C-alpha positions in Angstrom: -16.1 -8.8 -35.3 -13.2 -9.4 -37.9 -11.3 -13.0 -37.2 -8.4 -12.7 -34.7 -6.4 -15.4 -33.4 -8.3 -15.7 -30.0 -11.9 -16.5 -32.6 -11.3 -20.9 -31.3 -11.3 -19.9 -27.5 -14.5 -17.6 -27.9 -16.2 -20.0 -30.0 -15.5 -22.8 -27.6 -16.8 -20.6 -24.8 -19.6 -19.5 -26.4 -20.9 -23.4 -27.1 -19.7 -24.3 -23.6 -22.1 -21.5 -22.4 -25.2 -22.7 -23.8 -24.8 -26.1 -21.9 -26.4 -27.0 -18.7 -24.9 -29.8 -16.5 -28.2 -31.6 -16.6 -28.2 -31.5 -20.9 -25.1 -33.5 -20.7 -25.9 -35.7 -17.8 -23.8 -34.1 -15.1 -25.4 -33.4 -11.6 -26.1 -29.6 -11.0 -26.8 -30.3 -7.6 -29.1 -26.8 -7.6 -26.0 -24.5 -7.1 -26.3 -20.8 -8.5 -23.4 -20.0 -11.0 -21.5 -17.4 -12.0 -21.8 -17.3 -15.4 -23.9 -19.6 -17.8 -23.2 -23.0 -19.1 -20.4 -25.9 -18.2 -17.6 -25.1 -16.1 -14.0 -25.5 -18.0 -13.0 -28.1 -16.0 -16.7 -30.1 -16.3 -16.2 -30.0 -20.0 -12.8 -30.8 -20.1 -13.7 -33.9 -18.1 -16.7 -34.8 -20.7 -14.4 -34.5 -23.6 -11.1 -36.6 -21.9 -8.7 -33.5 -22.1 -6.8 -32.3 -19.0 -8.7 -29.3 -17.6 -5.1 -27.1 -18.0 -4.7 -28.1 -21.9 -8.6 -27.4 -22.6 -8.3 -24.1 -20.4 -5.0 -22.7 -22.7 -7.3 -24.0 -25.7 -10.0 -21.3 -25.2 -7.6 -18.7 -23.9 -5.9 -18.8 -26.9 -2.6 -20.3 -25.7 -2.5 -23.7 -27.4 -3.1 -24.1 -31.1 -2.4 -27.7 -31.3 -5.4 -29.4 -31.5 -5.5 -32.8 -33.2 -8.9 -34.4 -34.7 -8.9 -36.6 -32.0 -9.2 -33.5 -29.5 -11.5 -31.8 -31.7 -13.7 -34.3 -32.4 -14.1 -34.9 -28.9 -14.9 -31.7 -28.2 -17.8 -31.3 -30.6 -18.9 -34.5 -29.2 -19.0 -33.1 -25.7 -20.2 -29.7 -26.3 -23.3 -31.5 -28.6 -21.7 -29.7 -32.0 -24.0 -30.0 -35.2 -22.6 -30.9 -38.4 -22.1 -26.8 -39.7 -20.4 -26.2 -36.2 -18.0 -28.8 -36.0 -17.1 -27.9 -39.7 -16.6 -24.3 -38.1 -14.7 -25.3 -34.8 -12.1 -27.4 -37.1 -11.7 -24.5 -39.8 -10.9 -21.8 -36.6 -8.3 -24.4 -35.1 -6.7 -24.5 -38.7 -6.7 -20.7 -38.9 -3.1 -20.8 -37.3 -1.6 -23.2 -40.4 -2.4 -21.0 -43.3 -0.5 -18.4 -45.0 -0.5 -15.0 -44.5 -3.2 -12.3 -46.1 -3.2 -12.2 -49.6 -5.5 -10.5 -51.7 -8.5 -12.7 -53.0 -9.1 -13.2 -56.6 -11.8 -11.8 -58.1 -14.6 -14.0 -57.9 -16.5 -15.3 -60.9 -19.4 -16.7 -62.1 -18.4 -19.7 -64.9 -20.2 -19.3 -68.4 -21.9 -22.6 -67.9 -23.4 -21.0 -64.8 -25.1 -18.3 -66.8 -26.2 -19.8 -69.4 -28.2 -22.2 -66.5 -29.3 -19.2 -64.6 -30.5 -17.9 -68.0 -32.3 -21.2 -69.2 -34.2 -21.6 -65.7 -36.3 -18.8 -66.9 -39.5 -18.2 -64.6 -37.4 -19.5 -61.8 -35.6 -16.7 -59.7 -32.0 -17.6 -59.4 -29.4 -15.7 -57.7 -26.0 -16.4 -57.7 -23.2 -15.3 -54.6 -19.7 -15.8 -53.2 -17.5 -16.2 -50.6 -18.6 -12.8 -49.3 -22.2 -13.2 -49.7 -21.3 -10.6 -53.3 -23.7 -11.4 -56.0 -21.8 -12.6 -58.7 -25.0 -13.1 -61.2 -28.6 -13.7 -61.2 -31.3 -13.9 -63.9 -34.5 -11.5 -64.9 -36.2 -12.7 -62.6 -34.4 -13.6 -59.2 -33.0 -9.5 -59.7 -36.9 -8.5 -59.9 -37.7 -10.8 -56.9 -35.0 -9.7 -54.5 -33.6 -6.5 -55.7 -35.3 -4.7 -58.3 -35.0 -1.3 -57.0 -30.9 -1.9 -58.1 -29.3 -2.2 -61.5 -29.7 -5.0 -63.7 -26.3 -5.2 -64.5 -25.0 -4.3 -61.1 -23.6 -8.0 -60.7 -21.4 -7.7 -63.8 -19.3 -4.8 -62.3 -17.2 -6.5 -59.3 -16.1 -2.6 -58.0 -19.9 -2.2 -57.2 -21.4 -5.6 -57.1 -24.6 -6.0 -54.2 -23.7 -8.0 -51.1 -26.3 -9.6 -49.2 -25.7 -9.1 -46.3 -25.3 -5.2 -46.8 -28.8 -5.5 -48.4 -30.3 -7.1 -45.5 -28.6 -4.3 -42.8 -28.4 -1.4 -44.3 -31.0 -1.0 -47.4 -34.2 -0.5 -46.0 -36.0 -1.7 -49.7 -34.7 -4.9 -49.4 -35.1 -4.9 -45.2 -38.9 -4.0 -45.4 -39.4 -7.0 -48.6 -39.0 -9.7 -45.9 -41.8 -9.7 -43.3 -39.5 -12.3 -41.0 -36.7 -9.9 -41.9 -35.1 -11.0 -38.6 -35.3 -14.6 -39.6 -33.7 -13.9 -42.7 -31.1 -11.7 -40.8 -29.9 -14.6 -38.7 -29.7 -16.9 -41.6 -27.0 -14.1 -43.3 -25.3 -14.2 -40.1 -24.9 -17.5 -39.3 -23.7 -18.2 -43.0 -21.0 -15.7 -43.2 -19.9 -16.5 -39.9 -19.2 -20.0 -41.5 -17.8 -18.8 -44.4 -15.3 -16.3 -42.2 -14.2 -19.5 -40.6 -13.6 -21.4 -43.8 -11.4 -18.1 -45.2 -9.7 -16.6 -41.8 -7.6 -14.5 -44.1 -9.5 -13.1 -46.7 -9.1 -9.5 -45.7 -12.2 -8.1 -48.1 -14.1 -10.7 -45.4 -12.9 -9.1 -42.6 -13.5 -5.6 -43.9 -17.1 -6.5 -44.5 -17.4 -7.9 -41.3 -16.0 -5.0 -39.4 -17.6 -2.5 -42.0 -21.5 -4.3 -40.5 -21.0 -4.5 -37.1 -19.8 -0.7 -37.1 -23.1 0.7 -39.5 -25.5 -2.0 -37.6 -26.2 -2.5 -34.1 -28.6 -5.2 -35.0 -25.4 -7.1 -37.0 -23.4 -6.8 -34.2 -25.4 -8.5 -31.9 -26.0 -11.3 -34.5 -22.4 -11.6 -34.8 -21.5 -12.4 -31.6 -24.1 -14.7 -30.9 -21.5 -17.1 -32.5 -24.1 -19.3 -34.3 -23.1 -21.1 -37.8 -24.8 -22.8 -40.5 -24.8 -23.0 -43.9 -27.7 -21.6 -46.0 -30.0 -24.7 -47.4 -33.8 -24.6 -47.6 -36.2 -21.6 -46.2 -39.4 -20.7 -46.6 -40.0 -16.7 -46.5 -42.9 -14.4 -47.0 -42.3 -11.4 -49.0 -43.7 -8.1 -49.1 -43.2 -7.6 -52.9 -43.5 -3.7 -54.1 -44.7 -4.6 -57.2 -46.8 -7.9 -57.0 -47.5 -8.0 -53.2 -47.6 -10.7 -51.0 -45.9 -14.2 -52.1 -44.2 -17.0 -50.3 -41.2 -18.6 -51.1 -39.3 -21.8 -50.7 -35.5 -20.8 -50.9 -32.8 -23.4 -51.7 -29.4 -22.6 -51.9 -27.4 -25.3 -53.8 -23.4 -25.8 -53.2 -21.4 -26.0 -56.5 -19.2 -28.8 -56.9 -16.5 -27.1 -58.9 -16.7 -23.8 -57.2 -17.2 -24.7 -53.9 -17.5 -21.1 -52.4 -20.2 -20.0 -54.7 -23.7 -20.8 -53.6 -27.0 -20.9 -56.3 -30.3 -19.7 -54.3 -33.4 -21.1 -56.4 -36.7 -19.5 -54.9 -39.9 -21.5 -55.9 -43.8 -21.4 -54.8 -46.2 -23.9 -53.8 -47.8 -24.8 -57.2 -51.7 -23.4 -57.2 -51.2 -20.5 -54.8 -51.8 -17.0 -54.6 -47.8 -16.5 -54.4 -47.5 -18.7 -57.9 -50.0 -16.7 -59.2 -48.1 -13.3 -58.0 -44.6 -14.9 -59.4 -46.2 -15.5 -62.9 -47.2 -11.7 -62.8 -44.1 -10.8 -62.1 -42.1 -13.0 -64.6 -44.5 -11.5 -67.6 -43.7 -8.3 -66.1 -39.9 -8.7 -66.5 -40.0 -10.4 -69.8 
């Protein structure tokens, strides 16, 4: 669902619920707990804060968590780097300005030139909400050949990765491991939503997907966060058949909310042959 003032508390509660006393060195006494995970008092003790303060923080009644408190909570909750980043973003959200219309995201000319020069390496450039800002011919042919090649050039009708994954049947059928791809997309979207809590287009996208896709709503409620990195996907391409690709997403220093995804295949594999065939068909 769209971000709101209690997102920090909901995230803390979700991470607390996944920990058992024995996971953090506390005695469990084999008692039957009404809810899963650590109690608030237990987590507060681990983090070195008062139970009443932590309760206010989780209930959305306190917004003044210091960097030291956030660091202590992250250690107590066993957060990884991406989750810690998300925690800091949520804690900082209230101090940011009001909702303002976001600027239209555009690929830099140098990035367009780089993607064209990649030639036989599929490349897709996405923005903060997963809108496809640009792709080269092979990136288009591999991931979305059923869409117009020039669709990313028109901001009003740009394809969006999350919409394609959850609402487009042809994209869904492309991934043999669709659930893994869907989870990855949601985890990255939640990370970016925490980074941009006052982006109305982000909130609108999340609300739209939650209404139209029960699967999205379920994954979103899981509160997992993770940045896109390196993942292997098994595709069933409508033109060249089975093809396994390793997708690497690179963060751009000059545009940190834009991500360049590259897809490669194992040298000498049948997937490499399928990619070569697809490249020949798109020239």
